[in-house]
C-alpha positions in Angstrom: -38.0 45.0 -16.2 -38.3 41.6 -17.8 -41.7 41.8 -19.5 -42.3 39.2 -22.1 -44.6 40.0 -25.0 -47.3 37.7 -23.6 -47.3 39.7 -20.3 -47.3 43.1 -22.0 -50.1 42.6 -24.5 -53.6 41.1 -24.1 -55.8 40.4 -27.1 -59.1 42.2 -27.4 -60.4 39.6 -29.9 -63.3 37.4 -29.0 -64.6 34.3 -30.8 -68.1 34.3 -32.3 -70.1 31.7 -34.1 -71.7 32.7 -37.3 -73.5 30.9 -40.0 -72.1 30.8 -43.5 -74.2 29.1 -46.2 -76.2 27.3 -43.4 -73.1 26.0 -41.7 -71.6 27.3 -38.4 -68.1 28.6 -38.3 -66.2 31.0 -36.0 -64.6 34.4 -36.5 -62.5 36.4 -34.1 -63.4 40.1 -33.8 -63.2 42.8 -31.2 -66.5 43.0 -29.4 -67.0 46.6 -30.6 -66.7 45.4 -34.2 -69.2 42.6 -33.6 -71.6 45.1 -32.2 -71.1 47.3 -35.2 -71.7 44.3 -37.6 -75.0 43.7 -35.9 -75.9 47.3 -36.4 -75.0 47.0 -40.1 -77.2 43.9 -40.4 -80.1 45.8 -38.8 -79.6 48.7 -41.1 -79.6 46.4 -44.1 -82.6 44.4 -42.9 -80.8 41.1 -42.8 -79.0 38.7 -40.4 -75.3 38.7 -39.6 -75.2 35.3 -41.2 -76.5 36.7 -44.5 -73.6 39.2 -44.6 -71.1 36.5 -43.7 -72.4 34.2 -46.4 -72.3 36.9 -49.1 -68.8 38.0 -48.2 -67.5 34.4 -48.1 -68.9 33.8 -51.6 -67.6 37.1 -53.0 -64.1 37.4 -51.5 -61.2 36.3 -53.7 -58.4 36.6 -51.1 -57.9 37.2 -47.4 -59.9 35.8 -44.4 -63.6 36.2 -43.6 -62.6 38.2 -40.6 -60.7 40.6 -42.8 -63.6 40.9 -45.2 -66.0 41.7 -42.3 -63.8 44.5 -41.0 -63.6 46.0 -44.5 -67.3 45.7 -45.0 -68.1 47.4 -41.7 -65.6 50.2 -42.6 -67.2 50.6 -46.1 -70.7 50.7 -44.5 -69.9 53.5 -42.1 -67.9 55.5 -44.7 -70.8 55.4 -47.1 -73.5 56.1 -44.5 -71.7 58.5 -42.1 -74.3 60.5 -40.3 -77.2 58.4 -41.4 -79.4 57.0 -38.7 -81.9 54.2 -38.5 -85.4 55.8 -38.0 -88.1 54.2 -36.0 -91.5 55.6 -35.2 -91.7 57.4 -31.8 -94.5 55.1 -30.7 -92.6 52.0 -31.7 -92.1 49.5 -28.8 -88.9 48.5 -30.4 -87.8 52.1 -30.5 -88.3 52.5 -26.8 -86.3 49.3 -26.2 -83.5 50.6 -28.4 -83.5 53.9 -26.6 -83.2 52.1 -23.3 -80.6 49.6 -24.3 -78.8 51.9 -26.7 -76.7 49.8 -29.1 -77.5 46.4 -27.6 -79.7 45.1 -30.4 -78.8 41.5 -31.4 -81.4 40.7 -34.0 -84.8 41.6 -35.3 -87.2 39.7 -37.4 -90.6 41.3 -38.5 -92.3 42.1 -35.2 -90.0 39.9 -33.0 -86.7 41.0 -31.5 -84.0 40.0 -29.2 -82.1 42.7 -27.1 -79.1 42.1 -24.9 -77.4 44.6 -22.6 -74.1 43.5 -21.2 -73.7 44.2 -17.4 -70.5 44.5 -15.5 -69.9 41.6 -13.2 -69.1 44.0 -10.5 -72.8 44.8 -10.4 -73.7 41.2 -9.5 -74.3 42.2 -5.9 -77.0 44.7 -7.2 -78.6 42.0 -9.4 -81.0 39.4 -8.1 -79.7 37.8 -4.8 -80.1 34.3 -6.4 -77.8 35.2 -9.3 -75.3 36.6 -6.7 -75.4 33.4 -4.8 -75.0 31.3 -8.0 -71.9 33.3 -8.9 -70.4 32.9 -5.4 -71.1 29.2 -5.5 -69.4 28.9 -9.0 -66.3 30.7 -7.7 -66.2 28.5 -4.6 -66.3 25.4 -6.8 -63.4 26.8 -8.8 -61.1 26.1 -5.8 -58.5 28.6 -7.1 -58.7 27.3 -10.7 -60.0 29.4 -13.6 -63.1 27.1 -14.0 -64.8 24.6 -11.8 -65.6 21.0 -12.8 -69.2 20.4 -13.9 -69.1 17.2 -11.9 -68.8 19.2 -8.7 -71.9 21.3 -9.4 -74.8 20.3 -7.2 -78.3 21.6 -7.6 -79.1 20.8 -4.0 -76.9 23.7 -2.9 -79.1 26.0 -4.9 -82.2 24.4 -3.7 -81.3 25.4 -0.2 -81.7 29.1 -1.2 -84.7 28.4 -3.5 -82.8 29.2 -6.7 -82.6 25.7 -8.3 -85.7 26.4 -10.4 -83.9 29.3 -12.1 -81.0 27.3 -13.5 -80.4 25.9 -17.0 -77.7 23.3 -17.6 -76.4 23.2 -21.2 -74.1 20.7 -23.0 -71.9 22.7 -25.4 -69.2 20.1 -26.2 -70.4 19.9 -29.8 -68.4 22.2 -32.2 -71.7 23.1 -34.0 -74.0 25.2 -31.9 -77.0 23.5 -33.6 -76.0 20.4 -31.7 -75.9 22.0 -28.3 -78.1 20.1 -25.9 -80.3 21.2 -23.0 -79.5 18.9 -20.1 -81.9 20.7 -17.8 -84.2 23.6 -18.5 -85.0 25.9 -15.6 -88.5 25.1 -14.4 -89.3 28.8 -14.1 -89.0 29.0 -17.9 -90.0 25.5 -18.9 -91.5 25.3 -22.4 -93.7 22.4 -23.3 -94.4 21.2 -26.8 -98.0 21.3 -28.0 -100.1 19.1 -28.2 -98.4 16.3 -26.4 -97.0 18.4 -23.4 -93.5 17.1 -23.8 -90.8 19.4 -22.4 -88.6 20.9 -25.2 -85.1 19.6 -25.2 -83.6 21.4 -28.2 -83.3 25.1 -29.0 -85.0 25.0 -32.4 -84.6 27.5 -35.2 -86.5 30.6 -34.1 -84.9 34.0 -34.0 -84.7 33.8 -30.2 -83.2 30.3 -30.3 -80.6 31.3 -32.9 -79.4 34.2 -30.7 -79.4 32.0 -27.6 -77.1 29.5 -29.4 -74.8 32.3 -30.5 -74.6 33.6 -27.0 -73.9 30.2 -25.6 -71.2 29.6 -28.2 -69.6 33.0 -27.4 -69.6 32.2 -23.7 -68.0 28.8 -24.4 -65.1 30.4 -26.3 -64.7 33.4 -24.1 -64.6 31.0 -21.1 -65.5 33.7 -18.6 -68.7 34.5 -16.7 -71.1 37.0 -18.3 -74.1 38.9 -17.0 -76.8 40.1 -19.3 -80.1 41.9 -19.2 -82.4 40.5 -21.9 -85.5 41.8 -23.6 -87.3 39.4 -25.9 -90.4 39.4 -28.0 -91.5 36.3 -29.7 -94.7 35.0 -31.4 -95.6 33.6 -27.9 -95.1 36.9 -26.1 -92.6 39.2 -24.5 -90.2 38.7 -21.6 -87.5 40.6 -19.8 -84.9 38.9 -17.6 -81.4 38.9 -16.2 -79.1 36.1 -17.2 -75.7 34.8 -16.0 -73.7 32.3 -18.0 -71.0 30.4 -16.1 -68.6 28.0 -18.0 -67.6 24.7 -16.5 -65.0 22.1 -17.6 -65.6 18.5 -18.3 -63.3 15.5 -17.7 -60.6 16.5 -20.2 -60.4 20.1 -19.0 -62.3 21.7 -21.9 -65.3 24.0 -21.5 -68.1 21.5 -22.1 -71.0 22.7 -19.9 -72.7 26.0 -19.1 -74.6 26.8 -16.0 -77.1 29.5 -16.8 -79.0 31.4 -14.1 -82.1 33.4 -15.1 -84.3 35.8 -13.2 -87.4 37.1 -14.9 -87.9 40.9 -14.7 -91.4 40.6 -16.1 -93.8 37.7 -16.8 -94.4 36.4 -20.3 -97.0 38.7 -21.8 -98.9 37.5 -24.8 -98.6 39.7 -27.9 -101.7 41.6 -28.8 -103.2 40.7 -32.2 -105.0 43.3 -34.3 -108.4 42.6 -35.5 
């Protein structure tokens, strides 16, 4: 056999955007370690960016990625057997039980949950998402990624799915500068009181996690399928989401086509009196 090292080994590392002292940077970690890091942040009652900032300021040698690995190891060595306790009646506890270890972030009464779905299940997902995926693959024309210039919403309009599609500009190296080219009308959010459609993601917990997911999809450069469960100050929503990367003129991943299918309508949070 004439195997070369590149054909015998495949990296399990993925690129993630994290904030360090308020500035975005990237780290390369195994997905399992990133999931563990998010669990550590939850246990400590902070954000992943808080841990990254603290380690970046404290480390005297080595990379941030190395420091994160050692920090995760230290956490589980010291807390082996400990478990995060949530009240049995907690809505968040029920979501965590359903989604197991899929917690992305939590902030006071608000949370963002993501459950990664196998792309092989796309046929069992919403038919519109299945059509969007098939259309994306057809546009690829045998290449790894299709050109965004070839993407045509009219094709999706023919099956009534155009209202479920976001178009996102991710050319900027900083996720804070990602731009919404088109927001799916089904989830359009308008700014009060002037009723202007929002064009930026903002700085809410939900927006921060969305930007991180978009950045991860940009660097991974592969289709992803998620089930999302979100609670914000405005209300709660569950939906399925597919993120499809597209290249721009110079061949770099510069656009994302995002299909969304609500599993429940936005339900306003109840306020105690």
